[in-house]
N, C-alpha and C positions, 0 to 999 in steps of 0.2 A: 504494499500499500504506500502511496506516494504521501509525503507530508503536505499539509495544507499551505496554500499560498498566503503569505502574510501581507499586511499593509505595507510593511517595509519593502517587500519584494515588488509590489505594485509601484510604489513611489520610485523605487530605484529604476525600474524598467522605463517609467515615463521619463525621468531625468536622463538616463542613457540615450533614449530615443531622441529627445530634444537636443542633445549635444552631438548628434551624428552630423557629419557634413552632408550637404545636399550633393546631388549628382549633376554632371554637366547637362544631362537630359532634363532634370527638373529645372535648372536655371534656364534652359532654352525654351521651356514651355510657358515662362512668364511673359506677360505683356510688358510694355515699357513702363507703365504706371506701377505695375507690381515690382519690377526690377528696382525702381527708385525706392519704393517703400522697404523692400528687403534690404537694400544697400544701406539706408538710413538706420534701420534696426540693427544691422551688423555693426555699423560705426558706434552707435550708442552703446552696444553691449561691450565692445573691447575698450572703449574710452572710460567706462565705469570703474575698471580695475586698474588702479594707479600702479605703475611699475611693471605691469605685465602686457602693456598694450602691443608690443611687437610680437610677443608669442601668440597672443589671441588673435591678432591680425593675420598671422601666418596660417592659423588653423582654418581660416576661411569662413564662408557662410554656412550656417548650421540650421537645422529645422526649427530651432527656437526663433530664429530670425523671420520665419514664415508666418508667425502668429498674427502679424499686422495689427497688433493691439486689439484684436478682436476677442481674444479668449483669456480668461483669468480663472484661477482656482477659486471656487466658491464654497468648498467644504465637502464633507462626507456625511452621508445619512446611514444609520444603522437599521438593520432589520434582523431579526432572529432567524438563524439558518437552521439547517438540519444537523443532527448529531452533536449539538452543543456549540457549533460554529456560528459566528455572526457574518451576515452578508453586508458589505458596504457598497454604496453607490457613489461614485465620483461626481461631484457637481461642478460644472463649469458655466460661465456666462459671458456674454459680450460685454466689453467695457463701455 
C-alpha cells in the first residue's frame, strides 16, 4: 500500500512546477501582448532578490511568470475523507 499524499507533497509539487523553465515552443505560442506581460513578470521576479539577479536572470522565464497576475493562492478547505484521511481542496482566485 502506498503512503498517502501529504499537503507538503502537493505544495512542493506546485512550487517545483512553477519553477520549471518554459519551452521554446511555449514562448513561440505567446502573442506579442503576452510576451510583454511575461517579460515584465520575469524582470520583476529576478529584481526582487537582491544579490542574486544575475543567477535568476540566467535561469530564464519560468512557469510562474505565466500567471499574468491572474491567479493567487486563496486557501485550502477541509473535508473529511475515507479511512481517517482528510481531503483538501486548493482554492485560487483572480487578482
